PDB file of N, H, CA, C and O in Angstrom:
ATOM      1  N   UNK A   1     -26.738  12.408  42.563  1.00  0.00           N
ATOM      2  CA  UNK A   1     -25.790  12.973  41.612  1.00  0.00           C
ATOM      3  C   UNK A   1     -24.382  12.605  42.067  1.00  0.00           C
ATOM      4  O   UNK A   1     -24.072  12.670  43.257  1.00  0.00           O
ATOM      5  N   UNK A   2     -23.553  12.228  41.145  1.00  0.00           N
ATOM      6  H   UNK A   2     -23.805  12.175  40.178  1.00  0.00           H
ATOM      7  CA  UNK A   2     -22.201  11.757  41.445  1.00  0.00           C
ATOM      8  C   UNK A   2     -21.181  12.877  41.277  1.00  0.00           C
ATOM      9  O   UNK A   2     -21.335  13.752  40.425  1.00  0.00           O
ATOM     10  N   UNK A   3     -20.125  12.837  42.111  1.00  0.00           N
ATOM     11  H   UNK A   3     -19.999  12.127  42.804  1.00  0.00           H
ATOM     12  CA  UNK A   3     -19.037  13.802  41.993  1.00  0.00           C
ATOM     13  C   UNK A   3     -17.964  13.331  41.031  1.00  0.00           C
ATOM     14  O   UNK A   3     -17.011  14.063  40.763  1.00  0.00           O
ATOM     15  N   UNK A   4     -18.102  12.117  40.505  1.00  0.00           N
ATOM     16  H   UNK A   4     -18.876  11.522  40.722  1.00  0.00           H
ATOM     17  CA  UNK A   4     -17.069  11.555  39.632  1.00  0.00           C
ATOM     18  C   UNK A   4     -17.104  12.207  38.262  1.00  0.00           C
ATOM     19  O   UNK A   4     -18.166  12.581  37.763  1.00  0.00           O
ATOM     20  N   UNK A   5     -15.943  12.336  37.667  1.00  0.00           N
ATOM     21  H   UNK A   5     -15.080  12.032  38.073  1.00  0.00           H
ATOM     22  CA  UNK A   5     -15.806  12.856  36.304  1.00  0.00           C
ATOM     23  C   UNK A   5     -16.449  11.844  35.362  1.00  0.00           C
ATOM     24  O   UNK A   5     -16.266  10.642  35.553  1.00  0.00           O
ATOM     25  N   UNK A   6     -17.183  12.279  34.370  1.00  0.00           N
ATOM     26  H   UNK A   6     -17.333  13.256  34.215  1.00  0.00           H
ATOM     27  CA  UNK A   6     -17.923  11.368  33.501  1.00  0.00           C
ATOM     28  C   UNK A   6     -17.026  10.453  32.680  1.00  0.00           C
ATOM     29  O   UNK A   6     -17.487   9.411  32.212  1.00  0.00           O
ATOM     30  N   UNK A   7     -15.759  10.809  32.490  1.00  0.00           N
ATOM     31  H   UNK A   7     -15.384  11.655  32.870  1.00  0.00           H
ATOM     32  CA  UNK A   7     -14.851   9.978  31.702  1.00  0.00           C
ATOM     33  C   UNK A   7     -13.967   9.100  32.572  1.00  0.00           C
ATOM     34  O   UNK A   7     -13.107   8.393  32.046  1.00  0.00           O
ATOM     35  N   UNK A   8     -14.148   9.122  33.861  1.00  0.00           N
ATOM     36  H   UNK A   8     -14.846   9.696  34.288  1.00  0.00           H
ATOM     37  CA  UNK A   8     -13.277   8.386  34.771  1.00  0.00           C
ATOM     38  C   UNK A   8     -13.291   6.897  34.445  1.00  0.00           C
ATOM     39  O   UNK A   8     -14.350   6.292  34.282  1.00  0.00           O
ATOM     40  N   UNK A   9     -12.084   6.312  34.354  1.00  0.00           N
ATOM     41  H   UNK A   9     -11.223   6.803  34.487  1.00  0.00           H
ATOM     42  CA  UNK A   9     -11.966   4.889  34.085  1.00  0.00           C
ATOM     43  C   UNK A   9     -12.086   4.523  32.626  1.00  0.00           C
ATOM     44  O   UNK A   9     -11.983   3.345  32.283  1.00  0.00           O
ATOM     45  N   UNK A  10     -12.301   5.487  31.757  1.00  0.00           N
ATOM     46  H   UNK A  10     -12.386   6.444  32.035  1.00  0.00           H
ATOM     47  CA  UNK A  10     -12.466   5.200  30.342  1.00  0.00           C
ATOM     48  C   UNK A  10     -11.255   5.606  29.523  1.00  0.00           C
ATOM     49  O   UNK A  10     -11.302   5.561  28.294  1.00  0.00           O
ATOM     50  N   UNK A  11     -10.169   6.003  30.179  1.00  0.00           N
ATOM     51  H   UNK A  11     -10.131   6.039  31.178  1.00  0.00           H
ATOM     52  CA  UNK A  11      -8.966   6.441  29.475  1.00  0.00           C
ATOM     53  C   UNK A  11      -8.326   5.319  28.687  1.00  0.00           C
ATOM     54  O   UNK A  11      -8.519   4.145  29.003  1.00  0.00           O
ATOM     55  N   UNK A  12      -7.575   5.667  27.675  1.00  0.00           N
ATOM     56  H   UNK A  12      -7.419   6.621  27.418  1.00  0.00           H
ATOM     57  CA  UNK A  12      -6.934   4.670  26.827  1.00  0.00           C
ATOM     58  C   UNK A  12      -5.921   3.833  27.595  1.00  0.00           C
ATOM     59  O   UNK A  12      -5.702   2.670  27.256  1.00  0.00           O
ATOM     60  N   UNK A  13      -5.304   4.399  28.615  1.00  0.00           N
ATOM     61  H   UNK A  13      -5.482   5.344  28.891  1.00  0.00           H
ATOM     62  CA  UNK A  13      -4.330   3.671  29.404  1.00  0.00           C
ATOM     63  C   UNK A  13      -4.943   2.498  30.162  1.00  0.00           C
ATOM     64  O   UNK A  13      -4.219   1.585  30.558  1.00  0.00           O
ATOM     65  N   UNK A  14      -6.236   2.500  30.369  1.00  0.00           N
ATOM     66  H   UNK A  14      -6.824   3.242  30.046  1.00  0.00           H
ATOM     67  CA  UNK A  14      -6.922   1.444  31.097  1.00  0.00           C
ATOM     68  C   UNK A  14      -6.980   0.155  30.283  1.00  0.00           C
ATOM     69  O   UNK A  14      -7.041  -0.926  30.868  1.00  0.00           O
ATOM     70  N   UNK A  15      -6.964   0.235  28.972  1.00  0.00           N
ATOM     71  H   UNK A  15      -6.915   1.114  28.497  1.00  0.00           H
ATOM     72  CA  UNK A  15      -7.153  -0.929  28.115  1.00  0.00           C
ATOM     73  C   UNK A  15      -5.865  -1.694  27.857  1.00  0.00           C
ATOM     74  O   UNK A  15      -5.887  -2.695  27.141  1.00  0.00           O
ATOM     75  N   UNK A  16      -4.772  -1.266  28.404  1.00  0.00           N
ATOM     76  H   UNK A  16      -4.754  -0.453  28.985  1.00  0.00           H
ATOM     77  CA  UNK A  16      -3.496  -1.928  28.153  1.00  0.00           C
ATOM     78  C   UNK A  16      -2.716  -1.193  27.084  1.00  0.00           C
ATOM     79  O   UNK A  16      -3.147  -0.143  26.606  1.00  0.00           O
ATOM     80  N   UNK A  17      -1.581  -1.733  26.710  1.00  0.00           N
ATOM     81  H   UNK A  17      -1.231  -2.586  27.098  1.00  0.00           H
ATOM     82  CA  UNK A  17      -0.740  -1.062  25.734  1.00  0.00           C
ATOM     83  C   UNK A  17       0.287  -0.202  26.437  1.00  0.00           C
ATOM     84  O   UNK A  17       0.449  -0.291  27.654  1.00  0.00           O
ATOM     85  N   UNK A  18       0.980   0.628  25.682  1.00  0.00           N
ATOM     86  H   UNK A  18       0.848   0.701  24.694  1.00  0.00           H
ATOM     87  CA  UNK A  18       2.028   1.452  26.291  1.00  0.00           C
ATOM     88  C   UNK A  18       1.425   2.486  27.232  1.00  0.00           C
ATOM     89  O   UNK A  18       0.250   2.831  27.100  1.00  0.00           O
ATOM     90  N   UNK A  19       2.209   2.981  28.173  1.00  0.00           N
ATOM     91  H   UNK A  19       3.163   2.701  28.280  1.00  0.00           H
ATOM     92  CA  UNK A  19       1.690   4.079  28.998  1.00  0.00           C
ATOM     93  C   UNK A  19       1.550   5.321  28.116  1.00  0.00           C
ATOM     94  O   UNK A  19       2.506   5.731  27.460  1.00  0.00           O
ATOM     95  N   UNK A  20       0.375   5.905  28.105  1.00  0.00           N
ATOM     96  H   UNK A  20      -0.402   5.572  28.639  1.00  0.00           H
ATOM     97  CA  UNK A  20       0.100   7.041  27.235  1.00  0.00           C
ATOM     98  C   UNK A  20       0.445   8.356  27.923  1.00  0.00           C
ATOM     99  O   UNK A  20       0.278   8.510  29.132  1.00  0.00           O
ATOM    100  N   UNK A  21       0.929   9.299  27.122  1.00  0.00           N
ATOM    101  H   UNK A  21       1.065   9.175  26.139  1.00  0.00           H
ATOM    102  CA  UNK A  21       1.270  10.625  27.632  1.00  0.00           C
ATOM    103  C   UNK A  21      -0.004  11.382  27.988  1.00  0.00           C
ATOM    104  O   UNK A  21      -1.069  11.115  27.431  1.00  0.00           O
ATOM    105  N   UNK A  22       0.110  12.321  28.912  1.00  0.00           N
ATOM    106  H   UNK A  22       0.975  12.537  29.365  1.00  0.00           H
ATOM    107  CA  UNK A  22      -1.014  13.181  29.266  1.00  0.00           C
ATOM    108  C   UNK A  22      -1.031  14.397  28.353  1.00  0.00           C
ATOM    109  O   UNK A  22       0.018  14.887  27.935  1.00  0.00           O
ATOM    110  N   UNK A  23      -2.218  14.875  28.051  1.00  0.00           N
ATOM    111  H   UNK A  23      -3.071  14.478  28.391  1.00  0.00           H
ATOM    112  CA  UNK A  23      -2.382  16.112  27.296  1.00  0.00           C
ATOM    113  C   UNK A  23      -1.824  17.260  28.135  1.00  0.00           C
ATOM    114  O   UNK A  23      -2.099  17.344  29.332  1.00  0.00           O
ATOM    115  N   UNK A  24      -1.050  18.135  27.519  1.00  0.00           N
ATOM    116  H   UNK A  24      -0.826  18.067  26.547  1.00  0.00           H
ATOM    117  CA  UNK A  24      -0.454  19.248  28.260  1.00  0.00           C
ATOM    118  C   UNK A  24      -1.485  20.318  28.630  1.00  0.00           C
ATOM    119  O   UNK A  24      -1.206  21.170  29.473  1.00  0.00           O
ATOM    120  N   UNK A  25      -2.660  20.288  28.017  1.00  0.00           N
ATOM    121  H   UNK A  25      -2.886  19.595  27.332  1.00  0.00           H
ATOM    122  CA  UNK A  25      -3.686  21.282  28.318  1.00  0.00           C
ATOM    123  C   UNK A  25      -4.718  20.788  29.329  1.00  0.00           C
ATOM    124  O   UNK A  25      -5.056  21.512  30.265  1.00  0.00           O
ATOM    125  N   UNK A  26      -5.225  19.562  29.154  1.00  0.00           N
ATOM    126  H   UNK A  26      -4.951  18.974  28.394  1.00  0.00           H
ATOM    127  CA  UNK A  26      -6.306  19.083  30.024  1.00  0.00           C
ATOM    128  C   UNK A  26      -5.933  17.856  30.852  1.00  0.00           C
ATOM    129  O   UNK A  26      -6.718  17.429  31.698  1.00  0.00           O
ATOM    130  N   UNK A  27      -4.754  17.282  30.628  1.00  0.00           N
ATOM    131  H   UNK A  27      -4.115  17.629  29.940  1.00  0.00           H
ATOM    132  CA  UNK A  27      -4.220  16.141  31.375  1.00  0.00           C
ATOM    133  C   UNK A  27      -4.952  14.826  31.117  1.00  0.00           C
ATOM    134  O   UNK A  27      -4.753  13.862  31.855  1.00  0.00           O
ATOM    135  N   UNK A  28      -5.796  14.767  30.082  1.00  0.00           N
ATOM    136  H   UNK A  28      -5.957  15.551  29.482  1.00  0.00           H
ATOM    137  CA  UNK A  28      -6.433  13.513  29.674  1.00  0.00           C
ATOM    138  C   UNK A  28      -5.400  12.677  28.918  1.00  0.00           C
ATOM    139  O   UNK A  28      -4.423  13.231  28.414  1.00  0.00           O
ATOM    140  N   UNK A  29      -5.592  11.355  28.828  1.00  0.00           N
ATOM    141  H   UNK A  29      -6.385  10.906  29.238  1.00  0.00           H
ATOM    142  CA  UNK A  29      -4.660  10.523  28.056  1.00  0.00           C
ATOM    143  C   UNK A  29      -4.689  10.899  26.571  1.00  0.00           C
ATOM    144  O   UNK A  29      -5.736  11.257  26.030  1.00  0.00           O
ATOM    145  N   UNK A  30      -3.534  10.813  25.929  1.00  0.00           N
ATOM    146  H   UNK A  30      -2.684  10.522  26.369  1.00  0.00           H
ATOM    147  CA  UNK A  30      -3.446  11.100  24.497  1.00  0.00           C
ATOM    148  C   UNK A  30      -3.312   9.797  23.726  1.00  0.00           C
ATOM    149  O   UNK A  30      -3.362   8.716  24.311  1.00  0.00           O
ATOM    150  N   UNK A  31      -3.142   9.900  22.417  1.00  0.00           N
ATOM    151  H   UNK A  31      -3.102  10.779  21.942  1.00  0.00           H
ATOM    152  CA  UNK A  31      -2.909   8.732  21.573  1.00  0.00           C
ATOM    153  C   UNK A  31      -1.427   8.415  21.470  1.00  0.00           C
ATOM    154  O   UNK A  31      -1.041   7.472  20.779  1.00  0.00           O
ATOM    155  N   UNK A  32      -0.593   9.191  22.149  1.00  0.00           N
ATOM    156  H   UNK A  32      -0.906   9.957  22.710  1.00  0.00           H
ATOM    157  CA  UNK A  32       0.852   9.075  22.008  1.00  0.00           C
ATOM    158  C   UNK A  32       1.485   8.418  23.234  1.00  0.00           C
ATOM    159  O   UNK A  32       1.001   8.604  24.350  1.00  0.00           O
ATOM    160  N   UNK A  33       2.561   7.652  23.038  1.00  0.00           N
ATOM    161  H   UNK A  33       2.953   7.501  22.131  1.00  0.00           H
ATOM    162  CA  UNK A  33       3.254   7.057  24.189  1.00  0.00           C
ATOM    163  C   UNK A  33       3.979   8.139  24.986  1.00  0.00           C
ATOM    164  O   UNK A  33       4.267   9.215  24.463  1.00  0.00           O
ATOM    165  N   UNK A  34       4.270   7.850  26.243  1.00  0.00           N
ATOM    166  H   UNK A  34       4.036   6.975  26.668  1.00  0.00           H
ATOM    167  CA  UNK A  34       4.984   8.811  27.097  1.00  0.00           C
ATOM    168  C   UNK A  34       6.363   9.140  26.552  1.00  0.00           C
ATOM    169  O   UNK A  34       6.907  10.205  26.842  1.00  0.00           O
ATOM    170  N   UNK A  35       6.929   8.241  25.769  1.00  0.00           N
ATOM    171  H   UNK A  35       6.487   7.375  25.534  1.00  0.00           H
ATOM    172  CA  UNK A  35       8.278   8.454  25.239  1.00  0.00           C
ATOM    173  C   UNK A  35       8.314   9.470  24.097  1.00  0.00           C
ATOM    174  O   UNK A  35       9.400   9.866  23.673  1.00  0.00           O
ATOM    175  N   UNK A  36       7.158   9.900  23.588  1.00  0.00           N
ATOM    176  H   UNK A  36       6.276   9.578  23.932  1.00  0.00           H
ATOM    177  CA  UNK A  36       7.117  10.862  22.482  1.00  0.00           C
ATOM    178  C   UNK A  36       7.667  12.210  22.942  1.00  0.00           C
ATOM    179  O   UNK A  36       7.325  12.697  24.019  1.00  0.00           O
ATOM    180  N   UNK A  37       8.512  12.798  22.121  1.00  0.00           N
ATOM    181  H   UNK A  37       8.790  12.403  21.245  1.00  0.00           H
ATOM    182  CA  UNK A  37       9.103  14.115  22.407  1.00  0.00           C
ATOM    183  C   UNK A  37       8.139  15.217  21.974  1.00  0.00           C
ATOM    184  O   UNK A  37       7.341  15.034  21.054  1.00  0.00           O
ATOM    185  N   UNK A  38       8.222  16.346  22.637  1.00  0.00           N
ATOM    186  H   UNK A  38       8.871  16.495  23.384  1.00  0.00           H
ATOM    187  CA  UNK A  38       7.435  17.509  22.249  1.00  0.00           C
ATOM    188  C   UNK A  38       6.092  17.585  22.953  1.00  0.00           C
ATOM    189  O   UNK A  38       5.835  16.854  23.909  1.00  0.00           O
ATOM    190  N   UNK A  39       5.239  18.478  22.469  1.00  0.00           N
ATOM    191  H   UNK A  39       5.448  19.072  21.692  1.00  0.00           H
ATOM    192  CA  UNK A  39       3.928  18.726  23.053  1.00  0.00           C
ATOM    193  C   UNK A  39       2.975  17.608  22.655  1.00  0.00           C
ATOM    194  O   UNK A  39       2.879  17.254  21.480  1.00  0.00           O
ATOM    195  N   UNK A  40       2.273  17.055  23.635  1.00  0.00           N
ATOM    196  H   UNK A  40       2.351  17.342  24.590  1.00  0.00           H
ATOM    197  CA  UNK A  40       1.274  16.022  23.351  1.00  0.00           C
ATOM    198  C   UNK A  40      -0.105  16.554  23.719  1.00  0.00           C
ATOM    199  O   UNK A  40      -0.306  17.080  24.814  1.00  0.00           O
ATOM    200  N   UNK A  41      -1.046  16.414  22.800  1.00  0.00           N
ATOM    201  H   UNK A  41      -0.882  15.987  21.911  1.00  0.00           H
ATOM    202  CA  UNK A  41      -2.413  16.866  23.011  1.00  0.00           C
ATOM    203  C   UNK A  41      -3.369  15.695  22.829  1.00  0.00           C
ATOM    204  O   UNK A  41      -3.127  14.816  22.003  1.00  0.00           O
ATOM    205  N   UNK A  42      -4.463  15.681  23.604  1.00  0.00           N
ATOM    206  H   UNK A  42      -4.660  16.395  24.276  1.00  0.00           H
ATOM    207  CA  UNK A  42      -5.501  14.672  23.420  1.00  0.00           C
ATOM    208  C   UNK A  42      -6.239  15.006  22.116  1.00  0.00           C
ATOM    209  O   UNK A  42      -6.082  16.111  21.596  1.00  0.00           O
ATOM    210  N   UNK A  43      -7.032  14.082  21.582  1.00  0.00           N
ATOM    211  H   UNK A  43      -7.159  13.185  22.004  1.00  0.00           H
ATOM    212  CA  UNK A  43      -7.734  14.361  20.322  1.00  0.00           C
ATOM    213  C   UNK A  43      -8.614  15.612  20.370  1.00  0.00           C
ATOM    214  O   UNK A  43      -8.682  16.350  19.387  1.00  0.00           O
ATOM    215  N   UNK A  44      -9.279  15.859  21.482  1.00  0.00           N
ATOM    216  H   UNK A  44      -9.223  15.260  22.280  1.00  0.00           H
ATOM    217  CA  UNK A  44     -10.158  17.032  21.588  1.00  0.00           C
ATOM    218  C   UNK A  44      -9.347  18.320  21.546  1.00  0.00           C
ATOM    219  O   UNK A  44      -9.672  19.230  20.784  1.00  0.00           O
ATOM    220  N   UNK A  45      -8.293  18.406  22.358  1.00  0.00           N
ATOM    221  H   UNK A  45      -8.029  17.666  22.977  1.00  0.00           H
ATOM    222  CA  UNK A  45      -7.467  19.620  22.379  1.00  0.00           C
ATOM    223  C   UNK A  45      -6.728  19.808  21.055  1.00  0.00           C
ATOM    224  O   UNK A  45      -6.538  20.937  20.604  1.00  0.00           O
ATOM    225  N   UNK A  46      -6.314  18.707  20.434  1.00  0.00           N
ATOM    226  H   UNK A  46      -6.469  17.790  20.801  1.00  0.00           H
ATOM    227  CA  UNK A  46      -5.638  18.786  19.136  1.00  0.00           C
ATOM    228  C   UNK A  46      -6.582  19.375  18.090  1.00  0.00           C
ATOM    229  O   UNK A  46      -6.174  20.214  17.286  1.00  0.00           O
ATOM    230  N   UNK A  47      -7.838  18.940  18.098  1.00  0.00           N
ATOM    231  H   UNK A  47      -8.170  18.259  18.751  1.00  0.00           H
ATOM    232  CA  UNK A  47      -8.832  19.447  17.157  1.00  0.00           C
ATOM    233  C   UNK A  47      -9.099  20.930  17.417  1.00  0.00           C
ATOM    234  O   UNK A  47      -9.170  21.723  16.479  1.00  0.00           O
ATOM    235  N   UNK A  48      -9.247  21.306  18.696  1.00  0.00           N
ATOM    236  H   UNK A  48      -9.189  20.661  19.458  1.00  0.00           H
ATOM    237  CA  UNK A  48      -9.497  22.706  19.030  1.00  0.00           C
ATOM    238  C   UNK A  48      -8.324  23.593  18.624  1.00  0.00           C
ATOM    239  O   UNK A  48      -8.527  24.707  18.140  1.00  0.00           O
ATOM    240  N   UNK A  49      -7.108  23.111  18.816  1.00  0.00           N
ATOM    241  H   UNK A  49      -6.943  22.206  19.209  1.00  0.00           H
ATOM    242  CA  UNK A  49      -5.914  23.868  18.420  1.00  0.00           C
ATOM    243  C   UNK A  49      -5.883  24.057  16.901  1.00  0.00           C
ATOM    244  O   UNK A  49      -5.534  25.133  16.416  1.00  0.00           O
ATOM    245  N   UNK A  50      -6.246  23.016  16.156  1.00  0.00           N
ATOM    246  H   UNK A  50      -6.530  22.142  16.550  1.00  0.00           H
ATOM    247  CA  UNK A  50      -6.287  23.110  14.695  1.00  0.00           C
ATOM    248  C   UNK A  50      -7.334  24.135  14.254  1.00  0.00           C
ATOM    249  O   UNK A  50      -7.104  24.880  13.302  1.00  0.00           O
ATOM    250  N   UNK A  51      -8.478  24.178  14.935  1.00  0.00           N
ATOM    251  H   UNK A  51      -8.665  23.572  15.708  1.00  0.00           H
ATOM    252  CA  UNK A  51      -9.517  25.163  14.612  1.00  0.00           C
ATOM    253  C   UNK A  51      -9.016  26.586  14.854  1.00  0.00           C
ATOM    254  O   UNK A  51      -9.248  27.478  14.038  1.00  0.00           O
ATOM    255  N   UNK A  52      -8.327  26.794  15.978  1.00  0.00           N
ATOM    256  H   UNK A  52      -8.138  26.070  16.641  1.00  0.00           H
ATOM    257  CA  UNK A  52      -7.796  28.134  16.281  1.00  0.00           C
ATOM    258  C   UNK A  52      -6.772  28.562  15.233  1.00  0.00           C
ATOM    259  O   UNK A  52      -6.777  29.711  14.792  1.00  0.00           O
ATOM    260  N   UNK A  53      -5.898  27.646  14.834  1.00  0.00           N
ATOM    261  H   UNK A  53      -5.894  26.712  15.192  1.00  0.00           H
ATOM    262  CA  UNK A  53      -4.870  27.977  13.847  1.00  0.00           C
ATOM    263  C   UNK A  53      -5.466  28.222  12.472  1.00  0.00           C
ATOM    264  O   UNK A  53      -4.973  29.075  11.734  1.00  0.00           O
ATOM    265  N   UNK A  54      -6.512  27.494  12.111  1.00  0.00           N
ATOM    266  H   UNK A  54      -6.913  26.801  12.710  1.00  0.00           H
ATOM    267  CA  UNK A  54      -7.138  27.654  10.803  1.00  0.00           C
ATOM    268  C   UNK A  54      -7.839  29.007  10.687  1.00  0.00           C
ATOM    269  O   UNK A  54      -7.886  29.587   9.602  1.00  0.00           O
ATOM    270  N   UNK A  55      -8.369  29.500  11.766  1.00  0.00           N
ATOM    271  H   UNK A  55      -8.330  29.029  12.647  1.00  0.00           H
ATOM    272  CA  UNK A  55      -9.119  30.758  11.749  1.00  0.00           C
ATOM    273  C   UNK A  55      -8.249  31.978  12.023  1.00  0.00           C
ATOM    274  O   UNK A  55      -8.743  33.104  11.967  1.00  0.00           O
ATOM    275  N   UNK A  56      -6.984  31.782  12.313  1.00  0.00           N
ATOM    276  H   UNK A  56      -6.584  30.867  12.358  1.00  0.00           H
ATOM    277  CA  UNK A  56      -6.139  32.917  12.679  1.00  0.00           C
ATOM    278  C   UNK A  56      -5.489  33.585  11.473  1.00  0.00           C
ATOM    279  O   UNK A  56      -4.748  34.553  11.644  1.00  0.00           O
ATOM    280  N   UNK A  57      -5.740  33.102  10.270  1.00  0.00           N
ATOM    281  H   UNK A  57      -6.341  32.315  10.131  1.00  0.00           H
ATOM    282  CA  UNK A  57      -5.105  33.635   9.077  1.00  0.00           C
ATOM    283  C   UNK A  57      -5.801  34.798   8.568  1.00  0.00           C
ATOM    284  O   UNK A  57      -5.390  35.371   7.559  1.00  0.00           O
TER     285      UNK A  57
END
């Protein structure tokens, strides 16, 4: 059994392109460049946040 994280080495930053910002909740790479202002969330955290907001009404 390995101690490595199952997503290790598969981040978007590995494939080239701009340096991607880290998610403020889980620190995984996001779809946004580091130069983006404001809160940056990875796709998973962004989806979970949208679910929480949709159900809070």
